C-alpha positions in Angstrom: 17.0 27.3 -13.4 14.8 25.0 -15.4 11.9 26.6 -17.3 9.7 23.7 -16.2 9.5 25.2 -12.7 8.4 28.6 -14.0 5.8 26.9 -16.2 4.4 24.7 -13.5 0.8 25.7 -13.2 0.5 23.7 -9.9 2.5 26.5 -8.3 1.1 30.0 -7.7 2.6 33.0 -9.5 3.7 34.1 -6.0 5.7 31.0 -5.4 7.1 31.0 -8.9 8.1 34.7 -8.5 9.8 34.1 -5.2 11.6 31.1 -6.7 12.8 33.0 -9.8 14.0 35.9 -7.6 15.9 33.7 -5.3 17.4 31.6 -8.0 18.7 34.8 -9.7 20.9 35.5 -6.7 24.5 34.3 -6.4 25.2 31.1 -4.4 26.7 33.1 -1.6 23.6 35.3 -1.1 21.6 34.7 2.0 17.8 34.7 2.0 16.7 37.7 4.0 13.0 37.9 4.9 13.0 41.7 5.1 14.4 41.8 1.5 11.6 39.5 0.3 9.0 41.6 2.0 10.1 45.0 0.6 7.5 44.8 -2.2 3.7 44.9 -1.8 3.5 41.4 -0.3 3.7 41.1 3.4 5.3 38.6 5.6 2.5 36.1 5.5 2.4 36.1 1.6 6.2 35.5 1.4 6.0 32.8 4.0 3.2 31.0 2.2 5.1 31.2 -1.0 8.2 29.6 0.6 6.0 26.9 2.2 4.5 26.2 -1.2 8.0 25.7 -2.7 8.9 23.6 0.3 5.8 21.3 -0.2 6.9 20.4 -3.7 10.6 20.0 -2.8 12.0 23.1 -4.4 12.9 24.8 -1.1 14.2 23.3 2.1 14.6 25.0 5.5 17.6 23.7 7.4 18.0 24.4 11.1 21.5 25.5 12.0 22.6 24.7 15.5 22.7 27.9 17.6 22.3 30.1 14.5 18.6 29.9 13.4 18.3 28.4 10.0 18.8 28.8 6.2 16.7 28.3 3.1 18.2 26.1 0.4 16.7 26.0 -3.1 16.8 23.1 -5.5 16.6 23.5 -9.2 14.9 20.1 -9.3 13.3 18.5 -6.3 15.5 15.8 -4.8 14.8 12.4 -6.4 13.1 13.9 -9.4 14.6 14.0 -12.9 14.0 16.6 -15.5 14.2 15.5 -19.2 15.1 18.2 -21.7 
């Protein structure tokens, strides 16, 4: 995970925290809304954080035929380069 995302002040601490938590999970881990809601933040807070990440291209919700959908995270938004 690039530090630039965690230092991006255009994102709320909520969105950065969700992003850091999800990026710390193994690739095979599936995003579970109940897992994300086990803290003090409720469903609406978690959903708004994910939508914030989606708006900047760090998260993408893919609809799966006949099986709901899945969240996919990007270390860098598609089409954007990070210089180190």
